[in-house]
C-alpha positions, 0 to 999 in steps of 0.5 A, spaced: 207 267 428 213 271 427 214 278 430 219 284 429 222 288 434 224 295 431 231 297 434 234 301 429 233 308 432 239 313 434 237 315 441 239 322 440 235 324 446 238 319 450 245 321 449 250 321 452 248 314 454 247 312 447 254 315 446 257 308 445 251 304 444 244 305 441 237 306 445 235 299 445 241 296 448 241 301 454 241 297 460 235 298 464 236 295 471 241 290 468 237 288 462 238 291 455 231 295 454 230 291 447 231 284 452 224 286 455 221 286 449 224 280 447 221 277 453 214 280 452 214 276 446 216 270 449 211 270 454 205 270 449 209 264 445 212 268 440 219 265 439 221 267 432 223 274 432 226 279 427 230 285 429 232 290 425 239 294 426 242 300 423 245 305 428 251 301 432 248 295 430 253 291 434 251 294 441 244 290 440 247 284 438 252 284 444 245 285 448 241 280 445 246 274 442 241 269 439 235 271 443 236 264 447 237 268 454 230 272 453 226 266 450 226 267 443 230 265 437 233 271 433 234 273 426 237 280 425 236 284 419 241 290 417 239 297 414 244 300 411 240 307 411 235 308 416 228 306 413 223 308 418 217 304 422 214 301 415 220 302 411 223 297 416 218 292 415 219 292 407 226 291 408 224 284 412 218 283 407 221 276 405 221 274 412 214 276 414 209 276 408 207 269 409 202 270 415 200 274 421 205 278 425 207 282 430 211 289 431 213 292 437 217 298 438 224 296 441 224 302 446 218 300 451 217 296 457 210 293 458 205 288 461 199 289 456 195 283 454 198 281 447 193 275 447 187 280 448 189 284 442 190 278 438 183 276 439 181 283 437 185 283 431 182 276 429 175 278 431 175 284 427 178 281 421 182 287 420 188 289 416 192 291 422 190 292 429 194 298 433 194 297 441 192 304 444 192 306 451 189 312 454 194 318 455 191 320 462 197 325 463 196 328 456 204 326 455 207 328 448 204 322 444 200 323 437 193 323 438 189 317 435 182 318 433 177 312 433 170 311 431 167 305 434 173 299 434 177 302 428 182 308 427 180 313 423 186 318 423 192 320 427 192 327 430 197 332 433 200 332 440 195 333 446 194 340 449 195 340 456 190 342 461 184 340 456 178 338 458 175 335 452 177 328 454 182 323 455 186 322 448 188 315 446 195 314 444 199 308 440 203 304 444 208 301 439 205 295 439 201 292 432 198 286 429 199 286 421 196 282 416 201 280 410 197 285 405 200 291 409 205 290 404 200 292 399 201 299 402 208 300 404 212 303 399 218 299 396 225 300 398 224 307 401 224 311 408 216 311 410 213 311 417 206 307 418 202 312 421 204 317 416 205 314 409 201 307 410 195 307 415 192 313 412 192 311 405 189 304 407 184 307 411 182 312 405 181 305 401 177 302 406 181 298 410 180 296 417 185 298 422 182 296 429 183 300 435 185 295 441 185 300 447 189 296 453 190 296 460 196 295 463 203 298 465 207 301 459 213 305 459 217 308 453 224 310 455 226 315 449 229 321 453 234 322 459 228 324 464 224 318 462 230 313 463 231 315 470 224 316 472 222 309 469 228 306 472 226 308 479 219 307 478 221 299 476 226 299 482 220 302 487 216 296 485 222 292 488 222 296 494 229 299 492 231 306 491 238 304 488 241 300 482 248 298 482 251 294 476 258 290 476 263 292 480 261 298 484 265 302 489 261 306 493 265 309 500 261 308 506 261 315 507 258 317 500 250 318 500 247 315 494 239 314 493 234 314 488 239 313 482 242 308 477 249 306 477 252 302 471 258 298 471 265 299 474 263 306 478 267 309 483 263 314 488 268 317 493 267 319 501 263 324 502 260 325 495 252 325 494 248 322 488 241 323 488 236 322 482 242 321 477 244 316 472 252 314 472 254 311 466 260 306 466 266 307 469 264 314 472 268 316 478 265 321 483 270 325 487 270 326 494 265 331 496 262 332 489 254 333 489 250 330 483 243 331 483 238 331 477 243 329 472 246 324 467 253 323 468 258 319 463 266 319 463 268 325 459 273 321 454 267 317 452 264 324 448 271 327 447 271 330 440 264 328 438 259 333 436 252 332 440 246 329 436 241 335 434 236 333 439 241 331 445 240 335 452 246 340 453 251 338 458 258 340 460 265 337 462 266 337 470 273 334 471 273 327 469 266 327 467 261 330 462 254 332 466 247 333 463 243 336 468 235 334 468 230 339 469 224 336 473 
């Protein structure tokens, strides 16, 4: 069985961490985000993996190589123009159209039992199986409405403080039969949950809903990147991650933070609940709290993406405050 990892996105909401790399190539505790997905597939004996590329493609190639470090063998498919979640499948059609295949979003970390989802897919004889979870916190993920074991429609965002029950959300993990290509438009941008699945359902196709337990983290914003990295650290009994060649003065206070490579934190500086990008220097006495910091020269002369958070130059650094 083959799998495809969707890794072509821009990562606008993760800027400026994505100023020199794309979202799936971001390091999470020293491992590229997309590497967690590759290892996840390998755990379920899926070794033949396709990765689509568009924005800053070399950053993903550098992060993953040939895939052997993550237990898989990789093929890369380039998208000169971004094609969306189902347009990406059309672009890789020749590699996927001969057998059942798995698609996983390249921005998640999970331990969901993919084997159980595959059993559901086979048992229901579905065109596609979507792996869902209960959105207990009612976060801003589209509602998936089901009837019995099958998806009926895709709704809007859950309302906060609503007593109507726990909505279901799509985890970005799906199992597909090659017949899905009958519903995917050729050579154009399209999204699975907008252009493809609603049409298939309307024509009587079975789209199975596999509601899964397990850990599932989606790293699409700066706050989520920090919070999830810290949650993973706490599972290891730690509150600080440092990358290669850290220089942290003995009189500096650094807690609940993610420190990338070649970072210098000078004496009497304080860093709390922060992400420090490669090469950042925190000068003597500076206090950084609830913020993402990159070198100012990394973003010099660059217009922030449309969905980027606002930040400001502070000395040698560009600082984006995080609201908790």
